[in-house]
Backbone as ProteinMPNN parsed JSONL, in Angstrom:
{"seq_chain_A": "MGWYRFKKKVKGEVCPELYLQKKRQLEQLKRAENEGKIDIYYGDESGFSLGPCLPYGWQEKGRKIERESSLSKRLNVLGFMKKNNELESYVFESSINSDVVIACIDNLSKKIKKETVLVMDNASIHQNKKFWNKEEEWGKKGLKIFFLPLYSPQLNKIEILWRFMKYKWLENSCYKSYLDLVKGVENILINFGLKCTINFA", "coords_chain_A": {"N_chain_A": [[70.804, 38.733, 130.234], [72.432, 36.802, 132.766], [74.814, 35.845, 135.297], [74.74, 32.816, 136.618], [74.475, 30.043, 138.889], [74.28, 26.76, 137.653], [71.615, 24.613, 138.364], [70.627, 21.425, 139.636], [67.783, 19.634, 138.625], [64.981, 18.015, 140.066], [63.645, 14.8, 139.1], [60.885, 14.173, 139.038], [57.512, 15.48, 139.517], [56.189, 17.64, 142.004], [53.496, 16.955, 144.214], [51.161, 19.344, 144.708], [49.217, 19.671, 146.811], [49.918, 17.742, 148.773], [52.494, 18.612, 149.263], [52.104, 21.175, 150.457], [50.694, 20.399, 152.736], [52.584, 18.773, 154.092], [54.608, 20.646, 154.424], [53.41, 22.493, 156.16], [53.095, 20.833, 158.403], [55.772, 20.363, 158.975], [56.586, 22.933, 159.658], [55.177, 23.247, 162.037], [56.5, 21.374, 163.601], [59.003, 22.588, 163.703], [58.403, 24.858, 165.21], [57.808, 23.645, 167.643], [60.335, 22.671, 168.192], [61.767, 25.082, 168.508], [60.615, 25.913, 170.846], [61.733, 24.223, 172.596], [60.686, 21.723, 172.989], [61.055, 19.468, 171.411], [63.645, 17.752, 169.527], [65.02, 18.157, 166.271], [66.329, 16.305, 163.666], [67.914, 16.284, 160.49], [68.073, 14.049, 157.928], [70.117, 12.396, 155.481], [71.72, 11.09, 152.479], [74.811, 11.44, 150.684], [77.094, 11.633, 147.886], [80.596, 11.652, 147.017], [83.163, 12.306, 144.661], [86.06, 12.168, 142.428], [85.26, 13.62, 140.314], [84.839, 16.781, 140.139], [82.604, 19.331, 141.453], [81.743, 22.003, 139.554], [80.289, 24.707, 139.454], [80.471, 27.494, 138.86], [82.802, 30.261, 138.758], [85.04, 32.928, 139.644], [87.773, 33.997, 137.651], [91.139, 34.902, 136.961], [92.076, 37.033, 134.243], [93.577, 35.482, 131.493], [94.62, 33.509, 133.064], [93.56, 30.619, 133.765], [91.729, 28.556, 136.011], [92.029, 25.136, 136.442], [90.74, 21.827, 136.745], [91.649, 18.485, 136.788], [89.895, 15.98, 135.045], [88.71, 12.95, 136.348], [88.108, 9.519, 136.804], [86.84, 7.879, 139.637], [86.6, 6.035, 142.711], [83.582, 6.185, 144.606], [82.88, 8.111, 147.383], [80.772, 7.715, 150.023], [78.475, 9.409, 152.128], [76.56, 9.395, 155.041], [74.384, 11.36, 156.848], [73.128, 12.903, 159.862], [71.718, 15.773, 160.832], [71.414, 18.645, 162.959], [69.867, 21.902, 163.244], [71.513, 23.548, 164.702], [74.046, 23.032, 163.944], [75.007, 20.619, 164.875], [76.188, 17.368, 164.159], [75.805, 14.051, 163.172], [77.705, 11.813, 161.538], [78.51, 9.406, 158.995], [80.855, 7.624, 157.165], [81.374, 5.93, 154.121], [82.969, 3.657, 151.894], [81.711, 1.783, 150.496], [78.471, 1.124, 149.003], [75.466, 2.699, 150.239], [72.915, 1.096, 151.83], [69.614, -0.073, 152.838], [70.048, -1.558, 155.191], [72.361, -0.394, 156.213], [71.506, 2.26, 156.686], [69.506, 1.78, 158.599], [71.024, 0.679, 160.708], [72.561, 2.911, 161.393], [70.589, 4.719, 162.208], [69.637, 3.304, 164.374], [71.851, 3.637, 166.041], [71.781, 6.417, 166.393], [69.377, 6.621, 167.802], [70.064, 5.807, 170.309], [71.336, 7.937, 171.383], [69.736, 10.148, 171.657], [68.193, 12.779, 173.584], [65.756, 13.784, 174.17], [62.319, 13.843, 173.035], [62.467, 13.18, 169.629], [62.572, 14.077, 166.19], [63.191, 12.746, 163.054], [63.875, 13.929, 159.986], [63.378, 12.857, 156.726], [63.898, 11.938, 153.25], [62.099, 10.312, 150.531], [63.605, 8.185, 149.487], [64.316, 4.973, 148.028], [65.685, 3.305, 149.772], [64.768, 4.117, 152.17], [62.168, 3.501, 152.168], [60.777, 0.77, 152.622], [59.983, -2.584, 153.714], [61.789, -3.479, 155.687], [62.718, -1.073, 156.788], [60.302, 0.207, 157.588], [59.42, -1.625, 159.495], [61.023, -1.07, 161.643], [60.215, 1.317, 162.703], [58.331, 1.399, 164.82], [59.836, 0.426, 166.978], [61.846, 2.423, 167.137], [60.18, 4.546, 167.726], [59.328, 3.957, 170.328], [61.596, 4.575, 171.679], [61.6, 7.232, 171.517], [62.111, 8.397, 169.076], [60.967, 9.576, 166.078], [60.073, 9.192, 162.641], [59.844, 11.545, 160.075], [58.569, 11.753, 157.008], [59.346, 13.469, 154.087], [57.509, 15.106, 151.403], [57.463, 13.705, 148.061], [60.128, 14.583, 145.84], [61.115, 16.968, 147.037], [63.599, 18.297, 147.941], [64.355, 20.776, 148.92], [63.195, 21.138, 151.369], [64.691, 19.799, 153.172], [67.101, 20.424, 155.393], [69.726, 19.419, 155.501], [70.578, 19.175, 152.931], [71.658, 21.606, 152.324], [74.073, 21.519, 153.665], [75.437, 19.565, 152.138], [75.692, 21.007, 149.734], [77.328, 23.169, 150.531], [79.651, 21.774, 151.182], [80.414, 20.638, 148.687], [80.493, 22.801, 146.883], [81.773, 24.897, 148.138], [83.499, 24.374, 150.424], [85.252, 22.174, 149.924], [88.481, 22.086, 148.815], [90.612, 22.856, 145.929], [92.868, 21.216, 146.1], [91.911, 18.902, 147.193], [91.1, 17.307, 145.153], [93.205, 16.047, 143.993], [93.816, 13.374, 144.402], [92.182, 10.258, 145.243], [92.599, 9.654, 147.917], [93.228, 12.178, 148.938], [90.763, 13.373, 148.586], [89.149, 11.875, 150.349], [90.339, 12.585, 152.796], [89.799, 15.34, 152.752], [86.97, 15.457, 152.803], [86.424, 14.117, 155.232], [87.73, 15.835, 156.996], [86.155, 18.152, 156.851], [83.732, 17.157, 157.866], [84.482, 16.501, 160.477], [85.08, 19.018, 161.456], [82.737, 20.384, 161.232], [80.484, 22.664, 162.565], [82.397, 23.745, 164.112], [84.956, 24.947, 162.787], [83.755, 24.979, 160.332], [80.74, 26.232, 159.566], [77.168, 26.762, 159.309], [74.704, 29.187, 158.951], [71.59, 28.693, 159.74], [68.686, 30.088, 158.88]], "CA_chain_A": [[71.624, 37.581, 130.628], [73.081, 36.914, 134.072], [75.772, 34.782, 135.619], [74.1, 32.068, 137.676], [74.893, 28.653, 139.042], [73.356, 25.764, 137.143], [71.073, 23.783, 139.43], [70.032, 20.161, 139.226], [66.337, 19.583, 138.794], [64.484, 16.69, 140.391], [63.051, 14.174, 137.92], [59.431, 14.147, 139.069], [56.762, 16.682, 139.871], [55.657, 17.673, 143.362], [52.048, 17.057, 144.388], [51.009, 20.61, 145.448], [48.436, 19.531, 148.048], [50.729, 17.023, 149.755], [53.624, 19.477, 149.603], [51.649, 22.193, 151.406], [50.348, 19.713, 153.981], [53.818, 18.375, 154.766], [55.331, 21.858, 154.798], [52.759, 23.006, 157.37], [53.447, 19.935, 159.504], [57.178, 20.598, 159.307], [56.644, 24.216, 160.356], [54.716, 22.988, 163.405], [57.602, 20.694, 164.288], [60.05, 23.588, 163.94], [57.966, 25.686, 166.331], [57.996, 22.828, 168.847], [61.776, 22.64, 168.441], [62.143, 26.396, 169.031], [60.116, 25.984, 172.221], [62.505, 23.268, 173.401], [59.898, 20.519, 173.269], [61.602, 18.34, 170.651], [64.807, 17.961, 168.672], [64.829, 17.746, 164.88], [67.495, 15.975, 162.845], [67.653, 16.164, 159.062], [68.916, 12.943, 157.49], [70.242, 12.189, 154.037], [72.982, 10.546, 151.998], [75.397, 12.133, 149.541], [78.302, 10.998, 147.385], [81.699, 12.518, 146.594], [84.13, 11.619, 143.802], [87.053, 13.068, 141.842], [84.601, 14.462, 139.33], [84.477, 17.913, 140.997], [81.462, 20.191, 141.129], [82.234, 23.308, 139.089], [79.131, 25.466, 138.987], [80.958, 28.747, 138.306], [83.907, 30.785, 139.566], [85.817, 34.046, 139.095], [89.132, 33.627, 137.273], [91.939, 36.009, 136.44], [92.238, 37.026, 132.792], [94.819, 34.866, 131.043], [95.076, 32.465, 133.997], [92.375, 29.842, 134.077], [91.837, 27.496, 137.001], [91.571, 23.885, 135.859], [90.785, 20.604, 137.536], [91.691, 17.321, 135.919], [88.785, 15.044, 135.157], [89.221, 11.638, 136.73], [87.171, 8.563, 137.346], [87.31, 7.43, 140.938], [85.607, 5.442, 143.584], [82.66, 7.149, 145.188], [82.842, 8.145, 148.842], [79.393, 7.982, 150.417], [78.308, 9.948, 153.477], [75.217, 9.446, 155.621], [74.436, 12.345, 157.926], [71.961, 13.356, 160.619], [72.152, 17.117, 161.211], [70.503, 19.581, 163.603], [70.073, 23.257, 162.718], [72.566, 24.217, 165.474], [75.303, 22.536, 163.389], [75.391, 19.306, 165.392], [76.145, 16.423, 163.049], [76.208, 12.646, 163.279], [78.007, 11.436, 160.158], [79.091, 8.087, 158.771], [81.493, 7.628, 155.85], [81.485, 4.581, 153.572], [83.438, 3.481, 150.525], [80.709, 0.917, 149.881], [77.183, 1.794, 148.819], [74.618, 2.788, 151.425], [71.632, 0.435, 151.61], [68.685, 0.034, 153.967], [70.668, -2.107, 156.404], [73.308, 0.612, 156.71], [70.718, 3.371, 157.224], [68.842, 1.304, 159.819], [72.047, 0.557, 161.757], [72.953, 4.259, 161.819], [69.478, 5.285, 162.973], [69.699, 2.6, 165.665], [72.895, 4.3, 166.825], [71.267, 7.743, 166.747], [68.295, 6.478, 168.785], [70.676, 5.593, 171.627], [71.975, 9.174, 171.825], [68.795, 11.256, 171.797], [67.961, 13.175, 174.978], [64.338, 14.15, 174.307], [61.572, 13.415, 171.854], [63.236, 13.601, 168.459], [62.012, 13.808, 164.875], [64.193, 12.629, 162.0], [63.296, 14.289, 158.691], [64.045, 12.121, 155.652], [63.19, 11.902, 151.974], [61.448, 9.049, 150.2], [64.481, 7.286, 148.732], [63.88, 3.582, 148.143], [66.308, 2.67, 150.94], [64.004, 4.553, 153.342], [60.767, 3.106, 151.969], [60.673, -0.662, 152.424], [59.49, -3.273, 154.906], [62.833, -3.478, 156.72], [62.724, 0.242, 157.415], [59.013, 0.446, 158.258], [59.304, -2.503, 160.669], [61.831, -0.515, 162.733], [59.673, 2.594, 163.17], [57.704, 1.237, 166.135], [60.936, 0.312, 167.947], [62.44, 3.754, 167.314], [59.181, 5.384, 168.377], [59.345, 3.665, 171.761], [62.789, 5.227, 172.218], [61.417, 8.682, 171.389], [62.555, 8.859, 167.763], [59.949, 9.404, 165.047], [60.498, 9.548, 161.294], [58.944, 12.412, 159.318], [58.918, 11.649, 155.599], [59.022, 14.62, 153.261], [56.826, 14.743, 150.152], [58.367, 13.385, 146.968], [60.742, 15.645, 145.04], [61.142, 18.217, 147.816], [64.872, 18.399, 148.674], [64.488, 22.1, 149.538], [62.666, 21.091, 152.737], [65.638, 19.061, 154.002], [68.21, 21.351, 155.637], [71.052, 18.833, 155.309], [70.959, 19.41, 151.54], [72.5, 22.809, 152.33], [75.409, 21.062, 154.052], [76.086, 18.93, 150.979], [76.059, 22.057, 148.77], [78.487, 23.891, 151.058], [80.825, 20.904, 151.066], [80.816, 20.42, 147.299], [80.695, 24.025, 146.119], [82.461, 25.95, 148.888], [84.51, 23.986, 151.406], [86.265, 21.271, 149.382], [89.459, 22.877, 148.072], [91.155, 22.232, 144.72], [93.842, 20.182, 146.453], [91.195, 17.672, 147.577], [90.809, 16.529, 143.96], [94.448, 15.498, 143.433], [93.741, 11.915, 144.468], [91.056, 9.783, 146.044], [92.988, 9.785, 149.319], [93.069, 13.597, 149.288], [89.323, 13.624, 148.664], [88.678, 11.287, 151.605], [90.825, 13.445, 153.882], [89.091, 16.612, 152.699], [85.587, 15.251, 153.258], [86.439, 13.792, 156.66], [88.137, 17.03, 157.734], [84.975, 19.025, 156.94], [82.759, 16.538, 158.767], [85.009, 16.625, 161.841], [85.088, 20.431, 161.852], [81.432, 21.014, 161.076], [80.051, 23.204, 163.85], [83.566, 24.421, 164.724], [85.517, 25.822, 161.757], [82.803, 25.016, 159.214], [79.399, 26.433, 160.129], [76.117, 27.298, 158.449], [73.684, 29.913, 159.7], [70.273, 28.313, 159.247], [67.719, 31.113, 159.274]], "C_chain_A": [[72.241, 37.844, 131.998], [73.975, 35.722, 134.308], [75.244, 34.042, 136.83], [74.673, 30.661, 137.746], [73.829, 27.743, 138.438], [72.897, 24.882, 138.299], [70.506, 22.499, 138.858], [68.541, 20.194, 139.534], [65.913, 18.164, 139.138], [63.699, 16.145, 139.211], [61.53, 14.285, 137.889], [58.814, 15.473, 139.453], [56.178, 16.557, 141.281], [54.135, 17.71, 143.324], [51.777, 18.294, 145.248], [50.287, 20.46, 146.783], [49.258, 18.848, 149.142], [51.907, 17.87, 150.208], [53.22, 20.505, 150.658], [51.313, 21.575, 152.766], [51.604, 19.362, 154.777], [54.62, 19.594, 155.226], [54.744, 22.467, 156.058], [53.116, 22.15, 158.587], [54.884, 20.157, 159.95], [57.34, 21.923, 160.047], [56.184, 24.072, 161.804], [55.81, 22.309, 164.225], [58.727, 21.677, 164.617], [59.688, 24.5, 165.108], [58.142, 24.932, 167.653], [59.473, 22.728, 169.208], [62.241, 23.961, 169.048], [61.693, 26.589, 170.472], [60.803, 24.987, 173.144], [61.782, 21.964, 173.69], [60.461, 19.284, 172.579], [62.935, 18.738, 170.023], [64.448, 17.498, 167.268], [66.192, 17.471, 164.261], [67.029, 15.88, 161.392], [68.617, 15.119, 158.513], [68.941, 12.787, 155.986], [71.598, 11.568, 153.727], [73.492, 11.404, 150.842], [76.689, 11.439, 149.139], [79.319, 12.006, 146.894], [82.666, 11.697, 145.744], [85.102, 12.645, 143.237], [86.503, 13.836, 140.642], [84.073, 15.68, 140.067], [83.248, 18.665, 140.523], [82.0, 21.566, 140.765], [81.063, 24.137, 138.568], [79.5, 26.778, 138.316], [82.137, 29.203, 139.147], [84.601, 31.937, 138.872], [87.23, 33.565, 138.787], [89.843, 34.843, 136.7], [92.058, 35.886, 134.924], [93.589, 36.418, 132.425], [95.334, 33.767, 131.959], [93.857, 31.681, 134.474], [92.679, 28.757, 135.106], [91.253, 26.227, 136.397], [91.654, 22.759, 136.875], [90.771, 19.433, 136.579], [90.454, 16.458, 136.146], [89.348, 13.667, 135.448], [88.101, 10.763, 137.254], [87.711, 8.076, 138.68], [86.212, 6.674, 141.652], [84.751, 6.559, 144.153], [82.704, 7.008, 146.706], [81.438, 8.566, 149.252], [79.315, 8.42, 151.873], [76.835, 9.904, 153.855], [75.28, 10.396, 156.807], [73.091, 12.591, 158.571], [72.348, 14.687, 161.249], [71.041, 17.891, 161.907], [70.832, 20.99, 163.122], [71.124, 24.045, 163.499], [73.952, 23.723, 165.077], [75.841, 21.307, 164.103], [75.225, 18.295, 164.267], [76.61, 15.043, 163.488], [76.473, 12.189, 161.855], [78.731, 10.097, 160.102], [79.608, 8.051, 157.34], [81.711, 6.193, 155.385], [82.097, 4.622, 152.178], [82.516, 2.53, 149.772], [79.414, 1.699, 149.713], [76.387, 1.766, 150.121], [73.269, 2.159, 151.089], [70.765, 0.559, 152.861], [69.294, -0.472, 155.264], [71.617, -1.101, 157.045], [72.535, 1.764, 157.369], [70.074, 2.977, 158.545], [69.836, 1.211, 160.972], [72.447, 1.928, 162.287], [71.837, 4.942, 162.605], [69.379, 4.607, 164.331], [70.699, 3.288, 166.594], [72.436, 5.682, 167.279], [70.227, 7.643, 167.863], [68.825, 6.269, 170.198], [71.21, 6.899, 172.223], [70.99, 10.317, 172.072], [68.459, 11.507, 173.266], [66.516, 13.602, 175.241], [63.613, 13.626, 173.081], [62.22, 14.021, 170.614], [62.528, 13.187, 167.177], [63.155, 13.78, 163.862], [63.505, 12.851, 160.663], [64.088, 13.592, 157.586], [63.227, 12.181, 154.375], [62.655, 10.494, 151.71], [62.298, 8.15, 149.311], [64.066, 5.838, 148.994], [64.496, 2.884, 149.353], [65.658, 3.109, 152.244], [62.561, 4.054, 153.288], [60.69, 1.624, 151.614], [60.303, -1.318, 153.753], [60.519, -3.28, 156.038], [62.804, -2.177, 157.508], [61.443, 0.47, 158.212], [58.889, -0.389, 159.528], [60.099, -1.995, 161.875], [61.194, 0.718, 163.368], [59.026, 2.496, 164.546], [58.766, 1.162, 167.231], [61.575, 1.666, 168.207], [61.476, 4.679, 168.043], [59.153, 5.183, 169.881], [60.549, 4.303, 172.454], [62.697, 6.755, 172.111], [61.84, 9.263, 170.063], [61.488, 8.542, 166.72], [60.496, 9.867, 163.699], [59.434, 10.417, 160.637], [59.391, 12.37, 157.861], [58.448, 12.883, 154.842], [58.216, 14.179, 152.043], [57.864, 14.449, 149.069], [58.884, 14.654, 146.289], [60.762, 16.992, 145.748], [62.443, 18.369, 148.602], [65.049, 19.73, 149.384], [63.967, 22.136, 150.961], [63.618, 20.379, 153.699], [66.908, 19.89, 154.189], [69.586, 20.743, 155.376], [71.507, 18.946, 153.849], [71.854, 20.642, 151.429], [73.929, 22.445, 152.714], [76.124, 20.434, 152.868], [76.517, 19.974, 149.96], [77.286, 22.827, 149.23], [79.753, 23.052, 150.897], [81.32, 20.849, 149.632], [81.199, 21.711, 146.576], [81.54, 25.076, 146.83], [83.656, 25.454, 149.689], [85.583, 23.027, 150.885], [87.202, 22.067, 148.477], [89.965, 22.125, 146.843], [92.073, 21.067, 145.033], [93.181, 18.858, 146.83], [90.938, 16.767, 146.379], [92.078, 15.982, 143.289], [94.42, 13.981, 143.384], [92.535, 11.525, 145.319], [91.364, 9.911, 147.529], [92.848, 11.224, 149.787], [91.591, 13.948, 149.439], [88.761, 13.104, 149.983], [89.087, 12.167, 152.784], [90.064, 14.761, 153.93], [87.67, 16.502, 153.225], [85.555, 14.997, 154.759], [86.82, 14.995, 157.503], [86.958, 17.994, 157.902], [83.978, 18.46, 157.937], [83.192, 16.674, 160.222], [84.87, 18.052, 162.348], [83.755, 21.131, 161.671], [80.89, 21.404, 162.455], [81.161, 23.915, 164.577], [84.125, 25.426, 163.72], [84.554, 26.004, 160.576], [81.392, 25.127, 159.787], [78.449, 26.991, 159.076], [75.095, 27.996, 159.332], [72.319, 29.594, 159.087], [69.245, 29.31, 159.763], [66.408, 30.463, 159.705]], "O_chain_A": [[72.536, 38.989, 132.341], [73.898, 34.717, 133.603], [75.287, 34.562, 137.945], [75.272, 30.162, 136.793], [72.634, 27.923, 138.675], [73.71, 24.456, 139.119], [69.974, 22.476, 137.748], [68.107, 20.712, 140.564], [66.432, 17.208, 138.561], [63.152, 16.907, 138.414], [60.947, 14.472, 136.821], [59.512, 16.461, 139.682], [55.728, 15.484, 141.684], [53.549, 18.412, 142.501], [52.135, 18.293, 146.426], [50.697, 21.057, 147.779], [49.294, 19.307, 150.284], [52.28, 17.856, 151.381], [53.928, 20.683, 151.649], [51.608, 22.152, 153.812], [51.682, 19.618, 155.979], [55.237, 19.572, 156.291], [55.485, 22.912, 156.934], [53.404, 22.674, 159.663], [55.184, 20.143, 161.143], [58.15, 22.019, 160.969], [56.743, 24.707, 162.698], [56.016, 22.632, 165.395], [59.331, 21.601, 165.687], [60.552, 24.873, 165.901], [58.569, 25.507, 168.654], [59.828, 22.703, 170.387], [63.024, 23.964, 169.998], [62.313, 27.336, 171.229], [60.491, 24.914, 174.332], [62.214, 21.186, 174.54], [60.357, 18.176, 173.105], [63.298, 19.914, 169.995], [63.667, 16.562, 167.094], [67.096, 18.305, 164.326], [65.909, 15.455, 161.106], [69.833, 15.278, 158.616], [67.943, 13.009, 155.3], [72.493, 11.519, 154.571], [72.708, 12.016, 150.116], [77.308, 10.743, 149.945], [78.962, 13.081, 146.413], [82.957, 10.543, 146.058], [84.994, 13.838, 143.521], [87.224, 14.621, 140.026], [82.956, 15.634, 140.582], [82.9, 18.638, 139.342], [82.644, 22.219, 141.585], [80.876, 24.248, 137.357], [78.902, 27.14, 137.303], [82.438, 28.577, 140.164], [84.741, 31.933, 137.649], [87.818, 32.814, 139.565], [89.238, 35.692, 136.046], [92.13, 34.782, 134.384], [94.62, 36.797, 132.981], [96.364, 33.155, 131.675], [93.214, 32.04, 135.46], [93.737, 28.128, 135.078], [90.126, 26.229, 135.901], [92.523, 22.744, 137.746], [89.961, 19.396, 135.653], [90.027, 16.236, 137.279], [90.351, 13.263, 134.859], [87.26, 11.2, 138.039], [88.917, 7.882, 138.829], [85.051, 6.68, 141.241], [85.149, 7.724, 144.173], [82.578, 5.905, 147.239], [80.969, 9.64, 148.877], [79.999, 7.873, 152.738], [75.972, 10.323, 153.084], [76.14, 10.25, 157.676], [72.047, 12.503, 157.924], [73.222, 14.724, 162.115], [69.877, 17.817, 161.511], [71.94, 21.247, 162.65], [71.585, 25.087, 163.034], [74.925, 23.966, 165.791], [77.019, 20.979, 163.955], [74.254, 18.347, 163.512], [77.67, 14.89, 164.096], [75.553, 12.176, 161.037], [79.455, 9.712, 161.021], [78.887, 8.406, 156.407], [82.17, 5.345, 156.15], [81.787, 5.506, 151.379], [82.543, 2.481, 148.542], [79.283, 2.811, 150.225], [76.61, 0.919, 150.986], [72.566, 2.618, 150.189], [71.147, 1.221, 153.826], [69.082, 0.121, 156.322], [71.669, -0.973, 158.268], [72.87, 2.19, 158.474], [70.093, 3.75, 159.503], [69.526, 1.618, 162.092], [72.651, 2.095, 163.49], [72.109, 5.665, 163.563], [69.071, 5.257, 165.33], [70.428, 3.494, 167.777], [72.676, 6.072, 168.421], [70.198, 8.481, 168.764], [68.119, 6.524, 171.173], [71.503, 6.967, 173.416], [71.367, 11.344, 172.636], [68.442, 10.585, 174.082], [66.106, 13.76, 176.391], [64.226, 13.035, 172.192], [62.485, 15.222, 170.56], [61.959, 12.099, 167.086], [63.984, 14.689, 163.826], [62.655, 12.061, 160.253], [65.311, 13.717, 157.513], [62.024, 12.439, 154.403], [62.749, 9.609, 152.56], [61.762, 7.428, 148.47], [63.53, 5.521, 150.055], [63.891, 1.964, 149.905], [65.95, 2.553, 153.303], [61.822, 4.177, 154.265], [60.554, 1.266, 150.444], [60.312, -0.665, 154.796], [60.167, -3.108, 157.205], [62.86, -2.179, 158.737], [61.492, 0.877, 159.372], [58.325, 0.068, 160.523], [59.872, -2.44, 163.0], [61.591, 1.123, 164.46], [59.157, 3.414, 165.356], [58.609, 1.767, 168.291], [61.823, 2.027, 169.357], [61.887, 5.493, 168.871], [58.971, 6.142, 170.63], [60.527, 4.542, 173.661], [63.592, 7.475, 172.554], [61.927, 10.482, 169.919], [61.146, 7.379, 166.505], [61.282, 10.811, 163.626], [58.255, 10.066, 160.642], [60.455, 12.884, 157.515], [57.29, 13.286, 154.949], [58.235, 13.001, 151.686], [59.008, 14.895, 149.159], [58.176, 15.656, 146.18], [60.467, 18.026, 145.149], [62.399, 18.552, 149.819], [65.81, 19.818, 150.348], [64.265, 23.076, 151.697], [63.378, 20.359, 154.906], [67.698, 20.041, 153.257], [70.525, 21.473, 155.061], [72.698, 18.825, 153.565], [72.708, 20.715, 150.545], [74.884, 22.99, 152.162], [77.291, 20.735, 152.617], [77.593, 19.852, 149.375], [78.182, 23.112, 148.435], [80.803, 23.571, 150.519], [82.516, 20.997, 149.383], [82.117, 21.72, 145.757], [81.98, 26.041, 146.206], [84.725, 26.062, 149.634], [86.718, 23.067, 151.361], [86.765, 22.653, 147.486], [89.777, 20.914, 146.724], [92.07, 20.055, 144.332], [93.825, 17.809, 146.79], [90.596, 15.597, 146.549], [92.028, 15.509, 142.154], [94.934, 13.371, 142.447], [91.951, 12.354, 146.018], [90.478, 10.242, 148.317], [92.399, 11.471, 150.907], [91.216, 14.727, 150.316], [87.995, 13.794, 150.655], [88.275, 12.457, 153.663], [89.721, 15.247, 155.008], [87.218, 17.347, 153.998], [84.753, 15.595, 155.476], [86.3, 15.169, 158.605], [86.783, 18.584, 158.968], [83.436, 19.196, 158.762], [82.368, 16.933, 161.099], [84.58, 18.276, 163.524], [83.641, 22.33, 161.924], [80.843, 20.591, 163.378], [80.91, 24.618, 165.556], [83.811, 26.614, 163.786], [84.546, 27.043, 159.916], [80.912, 24.194, 160.431], [78.867, 27.605, 158.094], [74.671, 27.448, 160.349], [71.943, 30.15, 158.055], [68.971, 29.359, 160.962], [65.465, 31.161, 160.073]]}, "name": "protein", "num_of_chains": 1, "seq": "MGWYRFKKKVKGEVCPELYLQKKRQLEQLKRAENEGKIDIYYGDESGFSLGPCLPYGWQEKGRKIERESSLSKRLNVLGFMKKNNELESYVFESSINSDVVIACIDNLSKKIKKETVLVMDNASIHQNKKFWNKEEEWGKKGLKIFFLPLYSPQLNKIEILWRFMKYKWLENSCYKSYLDLVKGVENILINFGLKCTINFA"}
């Protein structure tokens, strides 16, 4: 027996051939990024609520750390992250739909300085006519979308950011109220790359 963190499992199964093909393509893009030829952003959405993530934790004998369970509104974050800890983030109390994602990518496309690849998963809000119809326009601005294979969150580096936020950086005090949660999330996003950093190998 060992003491490990419980991990969430994706619902579907990965197609091995497509996974290997996409992984090789992504590795080629990473090499081009290392050579300074392109920039890569990793894009994704995540949600935060007063139902805290408690995977495990050391506690003193006779003194247990507790967090009250509470239903709350969900705070949604859309982020575009580079491996050097640069982050474009957008916070919403409403749900994130295709229109929201498209508007944020439009904004990102105005800020890129060289040919840029945006890595994204196959969520339904990324896979529809509205989204596909924008790809040619973004491509003309130097921004291309690279879709990951289904059920492959491990290939999207921004998933690491969400884990750090939920399991490491959000303090107990952030779960006292929804307002505290909002402040905690926004504080991390503002300080990402400064006080809050991740070393992406």
